[in-house]
C-alpha positions in Angstrom: 105.6 75.5 87.0 107.6 77.4 89.8 109.1 76.7 92.8 108.9 79.2 95.6 109.3 79.7 99.3 106.8 81.7 101.0 107.6 84.6 103.1 103.9 85.5 104.2 100.7 83.3 104.7 98.9 83.1 101.4 95.4 81.6 102.1 94.9 78.0 100.4 98.5 77.8 99.6 100.6 77.9 102.8 102.5 79.5 105.7 105.7 81.3 105.8 108.7 78.9 105.0 106.5 76.4 103.1 108.2 75.5 99.7 105.5 75.6 97.0 105.2 74.9 93.3 102.7 77.1 91.4 102.1 78.0 88.2 104.8 80.5 86.4 102.1 83.5 86.0 100.7 83.2 89.5 104.4 83.6 90.7 105.5 86.2 88.3 102.9 88.5 88.5 101.2 88.2 92.0 103.3 86.3 94.6 106.7 87.8 93.9 105.8 91.5 93.1 103.7 91.6 96.5 106.8 89.9 98.1 104.6 87.0 99.5 107.1 84.5 98.2 110.8 84.5 96.8 112.3 82.0 94.1 113.4 78.8 95.7 117.3 78.0 95.1 119.3 75.8 97.4 120.9 78.8 98.9 117.7 79.7 100.6 117.5 76.6 102.4 119.0 78.5 105.7 116.3 81.1 104.9 113.5 78.6 104.9 114.6 77.7 108.6 114.8 81.4 109.6 111.3 82.0 108.5 110.0 78.9 110.3 111.8 79.9 113.4 110.2 83.4 113.2 106.8 82.2 112.5 106.9 79.9 115.8 107.9 82.7 117.5 105.1 85.0 116.4 102.5 82.1 116.5 100.1 81.6 119.1 101.7 78.8 120.7 98.7 76.2 121.7 95.3 75.3 120.6 94.0 76.1 123.9 95.5 79.6 123.9 94.2 79.8 120.3 90.5 78.8 121.7 90.7 81.3 124.6 91.6 84.1 122.3 88.7 83.4 120.2 86.2 83.5 122.9 87.9 86.8 124.2 87.4 88.2 120.7 83.8 86.8 120.5 82.9 89.1 123.5 84.6 92.2 122.2 82.5 95.0 120.6 84.9 96.5 117.8 84.0 99.8 116.5 85.8 101.4 113.8 85.5 105.3 113.1 85.9 106.2 109.6 85.3 109.4 107.7 82.1 109.1 105.6 80.2 111.4 103.2 76.3 111.5 102.7 74.5 108.1 102.8 77.2 106.7 105.1 79.6 106.0 102.0 83.3 106.1 103.4 86.2 108.1 101.8 88.4 105.2 101.4 87.9 101.7 102.8 88.3 100.2 105.9 91.7 98.1 106.1 92.8 95.1 108.2 95.2 97.7 110.2 92.0 99.5 111.1 90.3 96.6 112.5 93.3 95.1 114.3 93.7 98.7 115.8 90.0 98.8 116.9 90.4 95.4 118.5 93.3 96.6 120.7 91.7 99.9 121.4 88.4 97.9 122.4 90.4 96.0 125.0 90.9 92.8 123.0 93.8 90.8 122.8 96.4 91.8 120.2 95.9 90.4 116.7 98.3 90.5 113.8 96.7 92.3 110.8 97.7 89.7 108.5 95.5 87.1 110.2 92.5 89.1 109.3 90.3 88.3 106.5 87.6 90.7 104.9 85.4 89.0 102.6 84.2 91.9 100.7 85.9 95.6 101.0 84.2 97.7 103.5 83.5 100.9 101.9 80.2 102.3 103.7 79.0 102.5 107.4 77.2 99.4 109.1 77.9 96.1 110.5 80.4 93.5 109.1 81.4 90.0 110.0 85.1 89.7 109.9 87.0 86.5 110.3 90.5 85.7 112.0 92.9 82.7 111.3 94.4 82.4 115.1 95.7 78.9 114.5 95.7 76.5 111.7 92.5 75.1 113.4 91.3 77.8 114.9 89.3 80.7 113.4 87.4 83.3 114.8 84.5 85.4 113.7 84.1 89.1 115.0 81.5 91.6 114.7 83.0 95.1 113.3 80.4 98.2 113.5 81.8 101.0 111.2 80.6 104.4 112.1 81.3 107.7 110.6 83.8 109.8 112.3 
């Protein structure tokens, strides 16, 4: 087992600044190479405090604010334009950054691309449902329409 400090949010594991204990292989092969976590040492105690402080500054402060954002997102029509070939198959895939940009373009509230969760890779045109984690207690589902550019 390895003790780690999370530097980014990992679904099902924790928030940035959390100290977690995971299996060595998961830490060595997934979390550390993707810069999602750093090894825990006593010297990183101050770094944990800094990560938590930065997280609180970025986080949507209150539950009411998160619910208001969720309602605003529900009424926003999000359209992502992507290069597509015959049959609506995309050249590449739609990323969380593309969706965050489309939400902002549609006049919705700004969302962090790291808070967007895509259930399966979007590689063709059509309509998809994407979830956003706005607050530990609030998540929103938005409809994303992918069209050929």
